Residue, then its C-alpha position, 0 to 999 in steps of 0.5 A: m312725467p313727460d307727455r307720452a301721448p301727443y296723438p290720441h288713442p285710436l278713435p272709438d269708431t276705428d275698426l282696428d288698431v293696426l291693419v297689416i297688408g301682406a302675409g309674408p314672414a315679416g308681416i305675420a310676425l309683426a301681427a302675431d307680436l302686436a296681438r300678443y300685446g293686446v293690439r286689435c290687429q288683422v292681416a290682409e293678403r291678396r294671395p289665396d294660399p301661401r307660396p310653395g317651396t323652400r325659398c329662404p330656409n336660413l334662420w340666423r340666431r337672432t331670428l330664432y330668438a325672435y321666434d322664441r319671443l313670439g311663443q314658437s315652440s323650439d322643439e317644433l322648429r328643430a323637428h322640422g329643421v336642420p342645424m347648419r354647423s359649418k360652411a364649406f368653400h370649394v374652389g378647384d381641388r381646395t376646400a376650406e370649412l368654417s364653423l358657424l358656431e356663434d356661442a358655445d355656451d348658448q344651449q338654445w340656439p348655438y347654430p343657425l337652423l334651416v327650416r323651409q319658408d313655407r313651413q315658417e309661414e305656417y308657424l307664424t300664421a298659427l301664432a297670429r291666430k292663437h293670439g287672436c289676429p285673423v290672417r285673411r287670404g285672398v283679400t286685396a287691400r287698397i289704401v283710400a286715404q289718410e285722415q286725422g287719427c286713422v287710415r281708410v282702407e278698402l278690402t276686396t274679398p275673394e267673392g269680389s265684395p268691397e269692405l271699408l274699414r278704418a284702421a288707426w295704423v296701416v303697416a305695408a308689408d306687401g313686398a318689393q312692388s308694394p301697391s300700399r307704398a305707392a298709394a302712400g306716396v313714398d318714392w322707391q329707388v331701385l338699383r339693378h345688378d344687371g349681368v348677374a343671374w340668380w336661380q334657386v331650386d329644391a332638389g335631391i343631389e346625386g353624384v356628390k356626397l355632402p354632409t347633412d349639416r353643412e352649407d356647401l359653396f362651389h366656385a368657378p370663374y364667373s359662377h358659383v353654386g350653393m347648397v343647404p340641406l333640408a329636413d326631408g333629405r333634399h337641398r335648397v340649391f342656389l346658383a349665380s352666374a355672370t351673363e349678358d342676359a340675366t333676365a331670361q327665364p331658365s329651364y330645369e335643363d339650364v339649371e342642371r347644366l350650370f350645376t354640373a359644370v360648377v360642382h362636378p361632372e357627375a353631379r346631378l339634380h334629382e326631381p328639381r322643383h320650385l324653380w325661381w329666378h331673378t336679377p339681384v336688385e337693391g330697393r330703398a324707400e325714401r322713408w319708412l313712415t308717412g303719416r299713419v302708414i309704416l313700411l315693413g320688410e321688402a316694402a321698405r328695402v330689398f337686398p341683393m342677397p335674397v337670404h337677408g330679406l327674411n331674417t332682417g324682416i323678422q328682426d325689423a318686425a321685432n323692433l317695430a312691434w313693441k314700439l307700435a304697441a306702446v303708441v297704440q295703447g297710449r303708453a308712448s309718444v308717436r315719436l317713438l316710431r321714428t326710431y324704428e326707421s333710424e335703427r333698422r335703416r342703418v342695419a339695412e344699409v350695412l347689409m346692402e353693402r355687404g350683400k353687394r360684395v358677397l354677390r360680386a365675389g360669387v361671380a368673380a373671374d378668379p375665385e381663388a384670388t377672391l376667396a384667398p382669405i378663406l382658402h389660406e387663412g380660414s377666415p372670411r373677409i366679410r360677414t353677411e350679417p352686421a354686428p347686432t348693435y344700436e349704439m348710436s340710437p337715441l334710445t341707447g343710454g349709458t357711457e360705456r360702449f363697445a364691450d359685451g353687455c353694454a348699451g346698444h348690444w343684443i343680449a337675448s341669449c345671455p345668462v343672468h344669475t338671479p337668487a332663483g337660479v340662472w336664466s337667459v334674458s330671453t326667458l326672463q322676457s318671455q312675455g315681451q316686456w321691458l326688463v330691469l336687472s338690478p344687482s342689488r338684492e334691495p327691492l327696486n320699485v319701478t312703476h311706469p307705463l312701459n311696465p318693466r319687469v324688475v329682477d333684483g339680485a340679478q347679474l349678467a354673466v357677460c358683465d363684470r361691472l355692477m350696473i343696473t341693466i335695462v333691456r328692451p323688449d327686443g333683447y337689446v340693452g337700452a341703458e346701463i346705470p351705475c348700481g345704486t339703491g333706493r330712490p336715486a336708482e329708481r329715479a335713474v331708471l324712470d328717467y330713462l324709461d321716460r326718455v324712451a316714452v317720448g321717443g329718445 
């Protein structure tokens, strides 16, 4: 078997396997996942309390499955969330409504869900602690130095007393301004979208009646207003406008003035709270891994559209967790971590471009012309999320591409027919393991350090070919192998897992 551990297992005198700096959704999701794998992990967050307010409530389908993967109760999410079944575009007296149904056969998460971000952070913190990972708030972490086999970090507690620790790995998830990224010596490039002001506020809506399961977008020349419903009957309202002074702090009166001008003369905001504003920016870290420091979430990239940050951050964490756990536990080479950056940076770049186009469309001089494909054809010219594929990844194997269920595609929601019944891929991977689906009922004996779960007599509902399908812990198909039995089939599966263990 190839050498899977050119770097040693964490040194005996390290205090932690992984220190996560930053308790935003991406950082806590990663910590909860690592702890579930048995990795010694803790989170340090300089803020004493979570930030209040809805912020980003939009949870897209892959993000919801990432929550499932962490063990979050879907019933609890639904109890405090609102399904977003459609999106309506309003321009003058014209309205076009588009369904957001992604998969009519998906009984778990057919639609996006709207859940306040502060509540999401409560759930993630509870999951991390449930799996044995402390989340320490009011603690400032400063990277002191990287050494052979560890990173030295100084923690300052709320009482002001310093605490030194040695972590085998540090994950910097401390936001766009990331002191940890700077301490690690990683360059940061920023592109500001000057001339665009973006405001957000939580408020009740008066003077206009809106469905309780729909996102509504009202467009006017050089501005637009969007609203998504919340479980308490209020809305998360976001407003964008082209202006010469996009950096000026708005008042609640400014927000309501723009809201009324764009939506309807009688439309009003009731008890607005948690006003937030910024000028949209793009941020890119020169690299996401440097020595034993890994960048995550907005420490690695910042999107011009705020909604992309949370969803992509949690999906970034799902990509990184199983890889970092395998490296920490000596089951894979440190080279596997390079695929975290190569896979997720590509996703980020696609979202950057799409976000810029959506942002420009939102402040267009002639919204009717800009939104013509939607208003006249009922189909958007662009989607805000890229297709969930890793077809070009070094971890992707198999000759057949660009078809549902093939290598590189995300299939967590797909049904699998097994001798014991029909189950989703996500259910079969509930412990976060690799999954080997073999159509043959002859037992497939696969013993490997990556510890895959083998299901014999299993056939993906979306695949009409007899193939052995290997599914990564994050729900993506790693490889498809022509169906066989006995030693040749077992050797083919083991060869692929060996390839993964050495980083592709």
